[in-house]
Structures are given as structure tokens and as C-alpha cells.
LOMARVO-168727 format. One record per residue: y, z, x of N, C-alpha, C in turn; residue in one letter. Coordinates in steps of 0.05 Angstrom, whole numbers. Atoms other than C-alpha are relative to their C-alpha. Example, Ala and Ser with C-alpha at 12.3 -4.5 7.8 and 13.67 -1.06 7.14 Angstrom:
2
NODE       nY       nZ       nX      caY      caZ      caX       cY       cZ       cX   type
NODE      -24        0       18      -90      156      246       24        0       18      A
NODE      -24       -1      -16      -21      143      273       22       14      -15      S
This chain:
297
NODE       nY       nZ       nX      caY      caZ      caX       cY       cZ       cX   type
NODE        4       27       10      849    -3334     1858      -21        0      -22      M
NODE       18        1       22      816    -3350     1792      -26      -14        8      A
NODE       26       12       -7      742    -3367     1797       -3      -28      -11      P
NODE        6       27       10      717    -3438     1789      -19        4      -24      T
NODE       16       -3       23      688    -3444     1720       -8      -26      -12      W
NODE       13       24       10      645    -3493     1682       -7        3      -29      A
NODE       13        1       26      621    -3514     1614      -27      -15        3      V
NODE       27       12        0      546    -3529     1606       -5       -8      -29      A
NODE        3       11       27      537    -3574     1545      -29       -8       -5      L
NODE       28        4        4      467    -3572     1518       -7      -24      -17      G
NODE       10       23       15      424    -3626     1486       -8        8      -28      G
NODE        7       -6       27      409    -3631     1412        8      -22      -19      G
NODE       -5       23       16      423    -3701     1386       26        4      -17      A
NODE      -24       -1       17      472    -3701     1326       14       26        0      A
NODE      -13      -26       -1      484    -3627     1333       20        2       23      R
NODE      -17        0      -23      519    -3644     1398       30       -5       -5      G
NODE      -29        2        6      584    -3661     1363       14       27       -1      W
NODE      -11      -27       -3      593    -3586     1364       16        2       26      V
NODE      -14       -2      -26      614    -3595     1437       29       -9       -2      H
NODE      -28       10        3      676    -3633     1414       17       23       -9      I
NODE      -16      -23       10      700    -3572     1375        4       21       21      G
NODE       -2      -20      -21      685    -3526     1433       21       -8       20      V
NODE      -19        9      -20      725    -3568     1482       28       -1      -11      L
NODE      -26        0       13      782    -3576     1433       12       28       -1      Q
NODE       -9      -28        1      787    -3500     1423        8       10       27      A
NODE       -6       -8      -27      785    -3488     1497       27      -12       10      L
NODE      -24       14       -9      840    -3539     1510       25       12      -14      A
NODE      -22      -12       15      884    -3508     1456        7       28       11      E
NODE       -5      -26      -12      877    -3441     1491        9       -2       30      A
NODE       -9        4      -28      898    -3472     1558      -22        4       20      G
NODE       23       -4      -17      828    -3466     1587      -13      -26        7      L
NODE       10       26       -9      808    -3527     1628      -21        5       22      A
NODE       20       -4      -20      741    -3524     1665        3      -19       23      P
NODE        0       17      -23      735    -3550     1735      -26      -15        3      Q
NODE       26       12       -1      662    -3568     1725      -10       -5      -28      V
NODE       11        6       26      630    -3603     1666      -28      -13        4      V
NODE       27       10       -2      555    -3614     1661      -13       -2      -28      C
NODE       11        4       26      516    -3642     1603      -28      -11        1      G
NODE       26       10        4      446    -3656     1580       -1      -16      -27      T
NODE        4       16       24      432    -3713     1530       27       -3      -15      S
NODE      -25        3       14      486    -3711     1476       23       16       14      I
NODE      -20      -14      -15      521    -3660     1519       12      -17       23      G
NODE      -10       18      -21      526    -3713     1573       20      -20      -12      A
NODE      -18       18       13      559    -3760     1523       27       13       -4      V
NODE      -25      -13        6      612    -3711     1501       14        9       26      V
NODE      -11       -8      -26      621    -3684     1572       13      -23       14      G
NODE      -11       24      -14      633    -3754     1599       26       -9      -14      A
NODE      -25        8       14      684    -3769     1544       23       19        7      A
NODE      -21      -20       -8      721    -3704     1561       10       -6       29      Y
NODE       -7        4      -28      719    -3717     1636       15      -26        4      A
NODE      -13       26       -3      742    -3789     1626       27       -2      -15      S
NODE      -24        1       16      800    -3770     1581       -2      -14      -26      G
NODE        4       15       25      769    -3802     1520      -10       17      -23      N
NODE       11      -18       21      751    -3741     1478       13       -6      -27      L
NODE      -14        6       25      804    -3757     1426      -10      -26      -13      E
NODE       11       25       11      779    -3828     1419      -28        3      -11      R
NODE       28       -5       10      707    -3805     1412        1       15      -26      L
NODE       -2      -17       24      727    -3753     1360        8      -17      -24      T
NODE       -9       17       22      764    -3804     1318      -22      -18      -11      A
NODE       21       18        8      704    -3850     1318      -23       15      -14      W
NODE       23      -14       12      649    -3799     1303        7       12      -26      V
NODE       -7      -12       26      688    -3767     1247        3      -21      -22      T
NODE       -2       22       20      693    -3835     1213      -27      -12       -7      S
NODE       27       11        4      618    -3849     1216      -10        4      -28      L
NODE       13       -2       25      581    -3863     1152      -31       -1        5      T
NODE       29        2       -2      506    -3861     1139       -9      -28        8      K
NODE        7       28       -5      503    -3937     1139        6       -7       29      L
NODE       -8        7      -27      540    -3942     1205      -20       13       20      E
NODE       20      -12      -17      491    -3893     1237      -25      -16        0      V
NODE       24       16        2      433    -3934     1211        1      -25       16      A
NODE       -3       25      -15      460    -3996     1245       -6        3       30      R
NODE        7       -4      -29      447    -3964     1313      -31        0        4      F
NODE       29        0       -2      372    -3967     1297      -11      -27       -9      F
NODE       12       26        6      328    -4028     1295      -30        2        3      E
NODE       29        1       -5      254    -4044     1289       -5      -14       26      L
NODE        7       11      -26      227    -4056     1358      -30       -2        3      D
NODE       29        2        1      157    -4084     1357      -13        3       28      F
NODE       11       -7      -26      149    -4070     1432       -8       29        0      S
NODE        5      -28        2      146    -3997     1410       11       16       23      L
NODE      -13      -15      -22      191    -3977     1468       21       20      -11      R
NODE      -20      -17       12      242    -3946     1422       11      -13      -25      G
NODE      -11       11       25      281    -3956     1357       31       -1        0      V
NODE      -29        1       -2      353    -3951     1382        9      -28        8      V
NODE      -12       26       -8      395    -4015     1386       16        6       26      D
NODE      -12       -8      -25      410    -4005     1460       25      -16        7      T
NODE      -24       16       -5      461    -4062     1464       24       11      -15      D
NODE      -22      -12       17      502    -4033     1407        9       27       11      R
NODE       -6      -27      -10      497    -3963     1436       16       -2       26      L
NODE      -13        3      -25      518    -3986     1505       30       -9       -4      R
NODE      -28        8        7      580    -4020     1475       16       23      -10      R
NODE      -14      -24       10      597    -3957     1438        8       19       22      F
NODE       -6      -18      -22      592    -3915     1500       23      -10       18      L
NODE      -21       12      -17      636    -3963     1540       27        2      -14      A
NODE      -26        0       15      689    -3963     1485       10       28       -5      Q
NODE       -9      -26        9      691    -3890     1465       -6       23       19      H
NODE        7      -21      -18      662    -3850     1522       11       -4       28      V
NODE      -10        5      -27      676    -3881     1591       -3      -30        5      A
NODE        2       28       -7      690    -3951     1617      -24       -6       18      P
NODE       23        8      -16      632    -3988     1650        5        4       30      E
NODE       -4       -1      -29      665    -3988     1718        6       28       11      H
NODE       -9      -27       -9      684    -3914     1721      -21       14       16      L
NODE       18      -14      -17      652    -3875     1777        4       30       -2      D
NODE       -2      -29        1      636    -3801     1776       20       11       20      I
NODE      -18       -9      -21      675    -3793     1841       29       -2       -8      A
NODE      -28        4        9      738    -3816     1805        9       19      -22      D
NODE       -7      -18       22      736    -3763     1751       17       24       11      L
NODE      -17      -23       -9      787    -3705     1754      -15       26        1      P
NODE       16      -24       -1      731    -3654     1746      -27       -7       12      V
NODE       28        4       -9      662    -3645     1777      -18       -4      -24      R
NODE       15        8       23      613    -3678     1731      -29       -7        8      F
NODE       28        8       -5      537    -3685     1727      -15        0      -27      A
NODE       18        0       24      483    -3700     1676      -28        6       10      T
NODE       28       -6       -7      409    -3683     1674      -18      -20      -14      V
NODE       21       17       11      350    -3730     1664      -27       10       10      A
NODE       27       -8       -7      275    -3724     1670      -15      -23       13      T
NODE       16       21      -13      232    -3764     1719      -27       -1      -14      D
NODE       25        2       15      174    -3790     1678      -25        3       17      M
NODE       23        0      -17      127    -3795     1737       -6       28       10      E
NODE        4      -26      -13      137    -3727     1769        5       24      -20      S
NODE       -8      -21       18      165    -3687     1710       23       17       10      G
NODE      -22      -15      -12      221    -3663     1754       27       -6      -14      R
NODE      -27        6       10      293    -3656     1731       16      -14       21      E
NODE      -16       16      -18      341    -3705     1762       29        6       -7      I
NODE      -28       -4        4      414    -3687     1771       15      -25        8      W
NODE      -15       25       -5      459    -3748     1766       30        8        6      L
NODE      -26      -10       -9      521    -3728     1806       17      -22       13      K
NODE      -14       22      -13      540    -3795     1837       -4      -26      -15      K
NODE        4       26       12      549    -3867     1815       16       -2      -26      G
NODE      -14        6       25      572    -3895     1748       -3       22      -21      G
NODE        1      -20       21      590    -3847     1693      -19       -8      -23      V
NODE       17        8       22      556    -3888     1639      -29       -1        8      L
NODE       28        0       -9      493    -3896     1681      -11       28       -1      D
NODE        9      -28        1      489    -3820     1687       -5        9      -29      A
NODE        3       -8       28      499    -3812     1612      -25      -14      -12      V
NODE       21       16       12      450    -3868     1594      -27       12        7      W
NODE       26      -12       -9      394    -3836     1635       -6       26      -14      A
NODE        3      -27       12      406    -3768     1603       -7        0      -29      S
NODE        4        0       29      401    -3790     1531      -25      -15      -10      I
NODE       23       16        7      336    -3829     1532      -22       17      -13      A
NODE       18      -18       15      301    -3786     1479      -26      -15       -7      L
NODE       26       13        6      226    -3804     1475       -4       -5      -29      P
NODE        4        7       28      209    -3840     1411       23      -15      -12      G
NODE      -24       14       10      280    -3865     1401       11      -20       20      L
NODE      -11       17      -21      303    -3894     1467      -23       -9       19      F
NODE       19        7      -22      264    -3934     1519        8       16       25      P
NODE       -6      -13      -26      258    -3900     1587       19      -18       16      A
NODE      -21       14      -15      314    -3919     1635       -8       -2       29      I
NODE        6        3      -28      301    -3948     1704       26        5       16      R
NODE      -23       -8      -15      349    -3915     1752       -8        7       29      H
NODE        6       -4      -28      345    -3920     1828      -29        5        6      R
NODE       28        0       -6      271    -3932     1829      -16       20      -17      G
NODE       14      -19       17      253    -3879     1776        2       -8      -29      R
NODE       -2        2       29      237    -3883     1702        9       27      -10      W
NODE      -12      -25        9      281    -3830     1670        0        1      -31      L
NODE       -2       -5       28      280    -3799     1601       18       25       -4      V
NODE      -19      -21        7      320    -3745     1565       -2       25       16      D
NODE        0      -24      -16      341    -3686     1607       -7       25      -15      G
NODE        6      -24       16      329    -3638     1549      -29        8        2      G
NODE       28       -7       -3      255    -3640     1565       -4       21       23      L
NODE        3      -19      -23      267    -3599     1629       23       20        2      V
NODE      -23      -17       -3      337    -3569     1626       20       -4      -23      N
NODE      -16        6       24      367    -3568     1556       29        9        2      P
NODE      -27      -10       -3      428    -3527     1575        5        4       30      V
NODE        0        2      -30      447    -3544     1648       18       21       14      P
NODE      -14      -21      -14      473    -3477     1672       -4       -2       30      V
NODE        7        1      -29      437    -3486     1739       15      -23       14      S
NODE      -15       22      -12      472    -3553     1751       29        8        4      V
NODE      -28      -10       -4      540    -3521     1740        2       18       25      C
NODE        0      -17      -24      522    -3468     1792       -1      -17       25      R
NODE        3       17      -24      501    -3522     1841       26      -15        6      A
NODE      -25       14       -5      568    -3556     1832       23       19        6      L
NODE      -20      -19      -10      605    -3493     1852       12       18      -21      G
NODE      -11      -17       21      617    -3457     1786       -8       29        4      A
NODE        5      -28       -2      624    -3382     1791       -3       13      -28      E
NODE        1       -9       28      632    -3373     1716       -8      -24      -17      V
NODE       10       22       17      594    -3414     1665        1        8      -29      V
NODE        1       -2       29      606    -3421     1590      -20      -21       -9      L
NODE       21       18        8      543    -3451     1560       -1       -2      -30      A
NODE        3        5       28      533    -3482     1492      -29       -8       -6      V
NODE       28        4        7      462    -3476     1466       -3      -10      -28      N
NODE        3       12       27      447    -3522     1408      -27        6      -13      L
NODE       27       -3        9      376    -3498     1400       -7       28      -10      N
NODE        5      -28        7      384    -3425     1378       -8        4      -29      A
NODE        4       -4       28      377    -3437     1304      -13      -24      -14      D
NODE        9       26       10      335    -3499     1293      -30       -3       -6      I
NODE       28        5        2      260    -3492     1299      -10        1      -29      V
NODE       12        1       27      227    -3514     1233       20       -3      -22      G
NODE      -20        0       21      293    -3515     1196        0      -25      -17      K
NODE       -2       24       16      294    -3588     1176      -24       -6      -16      H
NODE       24        2       16      222    -3586     1152        2       18      -25      L
NODE       -3      -18       23      237    -3526     1108       21      -11      -19      R
NODE      -21       12       17      300    -3561     1083      -12      -22      -17      R
NODE       12       21       15      259    -3621     1063      -16       10      -24      R
NODE       16      -12       22      213    -3577     1021       19       10      -22      K
NODE      -19      -11       20      273    -3543      988       14      -22      -15      A
NODE      -15       21       13      307    -3609      973      -17      -23      -10      E
NODE       18       22        8      246    -3650      955        8      -11      -28      S
NODE       -6       13       25      260    -3701      901       28       -9       -3      G
NODE      -28        9        1      334    -3710      915        2      -29       10      K
NODE       -4       28       -8      362    -3780      925       10       -2       29      N
NODE      -12        4      -26      386    -3810      989      -18      -15       20      G
NODE       16       16      -18      342    -3864     1020       14      -25       10      R
NODE      -10       25      -11      361    -3921     1065      -17      -23      -10      F
NODE       17       23        6      335    -3992     1055      -27        1       13      P
NODE       28       -3       -9      261    -4003     1066       -4       -6       29      A
NODE        5        8      -28      269    -4034     1135        3       23       19      W
NODE       -3      -23      -18      287    -3966     1163       -9       25      -15      I
NODE        9      -22       17      248    -3922     1115       -7       25       15      T
NODE        7      -24      -15      220    -3876     1168       24       16        9      E
NODE      -25      -14       -8      289    -3861     1195       13       14      -24      Y
NODE      -12      -11       24      315    -3850     1124      -14       25       -9      A
NODE       15      -24        9      259    -3801     1108        7       24       17      K
NODE       -6      -22      -18      277    -3760     1168       28       12       -4      S
NODE      -28       -8        1      352    -3758     1158        8        8      -28      V
NODE       -8       -6       28      357    -3758     1082      -24        7      -17      F
NODE       24       -9       14      306    -3717     1044       -5      -16      -25      P
NODE        6       14       24      269    -3750      988      -30       -3       -3      G
NODE       29        1        2      195    -3745     1003      -10       24      -15      M
NODE       13      -23       13      148    -3700      965       -5       22       20      A
NODE        2      -23      -18      143    -3631      995      -27        1       14      A
NODE       26       -2      -12       69    -3638     1007       -8      -25       15      D
NODE        6       24      -16       73    -3707     1040        0        8       30      D
NODE       -1       -6      -29       58    -3706     1115       27       -8       11      P
NODE      -26        7      -13      119    -3708     1161        0      -29        8      P
NODE       -3       27      -10      145    -3777     1177       -1        0       30      S
NODE        0        2      -29      144    -3803     1248       24       14       12      L
NODE      -24      -12      -11      215    -3781     1259        2       30       -5      F
NODE        1      -29        4      205    -3713     1228      -18       13       20      E
NODE       18      -12      -20      147    -3701     1275       14        0       28      A
NODE      -15        1      -26      189    -3724     1335       21       21        0      V
NODE      -21      -20        1      247    -3681     1313      -10       28        3      A
NODE       11      -27       -2      205    -3619     1303      -11        6       28      A
NODE       11       -4      -27      170    -3629     1370       22        4       20      S
NODE      -22       -3      -18      235    -3638     1407       14       27       -3      V
NODE      -13      -26        5      265    -3577     1373      -16       23       13      N
NODE       17      -21      -11      205    -3534     1394        2        0       30      I
NODE       -1        2      -30      205    -3559     1466       26       11       10      I
NODE      -26       -8      -10      279    -3549     1475        6       30       -4      Q
NODE       -4      -28        5      280    -3481     1443      -15       17       20      D
NODE       16      -16      -19      223    -3454     1487       11       -3       29      R
NODE      -10        3      -27      251    -3484     1551       27       13        4      I
NODE      -26      -13       -1      321    -3460     1536       -3       30        3      T
NODE        4      -29       -3      296    -3389     1527       -8        8       28      R
NODE       10       -6      -27      260    -3391     1593       22       -3       21      S
NODE      -20        5      -20      317    -3422     1632       23       20       -2      R
NODE      -22      -19        4      369    -3375     1602       -7       28       11      M
NODE        8      -26      -11      328    -3314     1621        2        1       30      A
NODE       -1        0      -29      326    -3336     1693       28       -4       11      G
NODE      -27        6      -10      398    -3359     1699       20        1      -24      D
NODE      -17       -3       23      441    -3332     1643       29       -8        6      P
NODE      -29        6       -4      513    -3358     1634       16       25       -4      P
NODE      -18      -22        5      572    -3311     1634        8        1      -30      E
NODE       -6        2       28      590    -3335     1564      -19      -19      -13      V
NODE       20       17       14      539    -3363     1515        9       -4      -29      L
NODE       -6        7       28      557    -3399     1451      -25      -10      -13      L
NODE       24        8       14      502    -3406     1400        8       -7      -29      A
NODE       -8        8       27      529    -3445     1340      -23       -1      -19      P
NODE       20        0       22      492    -3443     1274       -3      -29      -10      R
NODE        3       29        4      464    -3513     1267      -26       -7      -15      L
NODE       26        6       13      398    -3506     1229        2      -19      -23      G
NODE       -2       18       24      426    -3545     1170        5      -29        8      H
NODE       -5       27       -9      440    -3607     1213      -26      -12       11      L
NODE       23       14      -10      384    -3657     1224        5      -13       27      G
NODE       -1       12      -26      368    -3688     1291       17      -25        1      L
NODE      -13       26        0      397    -3756     1271       24       -2      -19      L
NODE      -21        1       20      452    -3736     1222       27       -1       15      E
NODE      -25        4      -16      508    -3763     1267       24       -3      -18      F
NODE      -23        4       19      551    -3777     1205       12       27       -9      H
NODE      -11      -26        8      562    -3702     1196       16       13       22      R
NODE      -14       -9      -23      607    -3696     1256       21       21       -7      A
NODE      -22      -19        7      664    -3659     1220      -11       28       -3      S
NODE       12      -26        3      617    -3602     1202       -6       12       27      E
NODE        8       -9      -27      591    -3597     1273       24        8       16      A
NODE      -25       -6      -15      661    -3599     1304       12       26      -10      I
NODE      -11      -25       11      685    -3544     1258      -15       24        9      A
NODE       16      -22      -10      627    -3500     1278        5        5       30      E
NODE       -6       -3      -28      642    -3514     1351       26       15        5      G
NODE      -26      -13       -3      714    -3493     1343       -3       30       -7      R
NODE        3      -27        9      692    -3430     1306      -12       18       22      R
NODE       13      -16      -20      644    -3405     1360       16        2       25      V
NODE      -16       -1      -25      691    -3423     1417       23       19       -4      A
NODE      -23      -18        4      750    -3387     1386       -8       29        1      Q
NODE       10      -28       -1      708    -3324     1380       -5        9       29      Q
NODE        7       -6      -27      692    -3328     1454       23       -2       20      A
NODE      -22        6      -18      760    -3346     1483       11       26       13      I
NODE      -10      -24      -12      783    -3275     1493      -18       11       22      E
NODE       20       -9      -20      719    -3257     1530        2      -17       25      E
NODE       -2       18      -23      725    -3319     1574       25        6       16      L
NODE      -25       -5      -14      797    -3304     1590       -1       26       16      Q
NODE        3      -25      -14      779    -3233     1609      -16       -3       25      R
NODE       17        4      -23      724    -3256     1656       15      -16       22      I
NODE      -14       17      -19      768    -3309     1689       23       16       13      L
NODE      -23      -16      -11      825    -3258     1699       -9       24       16      A
NODE       10      -23      -13      780    -3204     1727        3       -3       30      A
NODE       -1       -1      -29      789    -3184     1800      -28       -5       11      D
NODE       27        6      -10      730    -3217     1837      -12       22       17      P
NODE       11      -22      -16      724    -3154     1879       -7       24      -19      Q
């Protein structure tokens, strides 16, 4: 009997559209995982896949423009976050999973990872509503407000488990294919800003800080903007934690797409990310097939 196998989809904001290409390539090869676990953006794509909405999500993200991405952000004088949560929730319900859908009703075993703000522990969301599990996993500090879920304040799971291999094991996976979005990112967008200093590409003034982070245009010797500092900090945290977690619980197949050229919030560059996901997955398909076909004894 073939082993139960899983995909562990890591966190990494806009770079997470890579997961779409990975899942597409696997499907074309006739490889369907029995377990899907995701952290942050990996939770979004994983939920769309498990809910049968990957094609719908793909069509939408590949049509995104810079202006449409900007519309998901708003000035929030409460300082809880800058994401338009109502708009994002509607997007998730339309393109990822319906509001009423429960994890128990999915055709695959599914879970997401979030972080308990009070204890610092990772929380595995394996039961309840699919969108609730996704929503808790994507609450990136500085962008999203913390999410109240079953008596806990939760934030992005990438702070504790950026690539949820361990969750896949807990859900019964004997073979895990993991997608690490953090292998090629630390410092890249800051170096890119220096190299591209002086080029055009700013959003309107009401979202200047966001524009500076996503579209270079500041002087190279200017201090990093708020979002550049957040992006660099998240990159460093996730890279270090991923290295530690992978050393203790390595997957059978590891995909490490080259994503250093993509900024944390460049969601409008989905086509590039998807193409890279397909590339790295296609290179690993033969290895995965060999592992799944091997005699367990």
C-alpha cells in the first residue's frame, strides 16, 4: 500500500502564490496528497486546493494589478493593522472557501498553524470552519489585527512554524513534500531597493509607506520604511525558525523556490511566482514518485 503523503505549504506573503504552481504540477502528474497543511499564505492556497477552488483562486490572483492590491490596504488610526479586513474576508469567501465550509467536510486532512500571542505556542487549527482556520493563520503582525479564536488572541503561524512539516506528521503523513518560501530572501528586498533607487513606481500619498515597500523609489541612503522594516524582520525570523525546524524534522522532499526578487507584498506578481512553483515541483516529481512507490519494508 502506498504511504500517506502530505504537502506542507510554508508562509511568505506574496511569495506564497508559488504554492499554486506546485499544486498544479503535482496534479498534472497524477499526484494528489491525502494531507494538506499550511502556514499563513500557505493556509490560503492549501484551503483553496482542499476546497476545490484552486482554479478560481488562480484566475483571480493572476489578474491582480498594483492598484487592486493597494485597495486591500487602508489607513487604520487604531494602529491594529492596515489590511481592509472586510474586503479580505469577502475575497477569501469568494475565491478560497465558502463561509460555511467545515474542515471535517474536506476530502483531504487539512490544518493551519497560528501563534498564541499570550503563550507564544503554536496552535494547530484542525477542526471548525475552514475560513476561521485560514484567518487565524494569516494575521501577520503590523498588517493584520490579531484574531480572537476560541478564547485566544492568535497571530501569524509563521512566527513559530513557517513550514508545517510537523503538523503533516501529526495528521498521519508518512511522506511529506515541503515548500520553503524562505530559503532565498533575507535582505534581498533591501538590496534591491538600493540597486533600483530612483526608479518610478509610487502609489498615491495616502498609502505612501506601502508603496515605498513594494515599489522602489526612495533614495538608497534613506532609512527603511515601516513596511520595509516589518518585511525584513519577518524574513529574518522565518528564515531562522525554518532552518531550526527543518533540522529537527526534515521532509522527504523539500522544494526551495528562488523568490528573492519578490517583495513581501507584491501580490500582483502571481504569474511569476506560479511559474517558479511549477518549475521546482516538476524537478521533484520523479523523486516523489520514487519515494511513494518504494516498498515500505
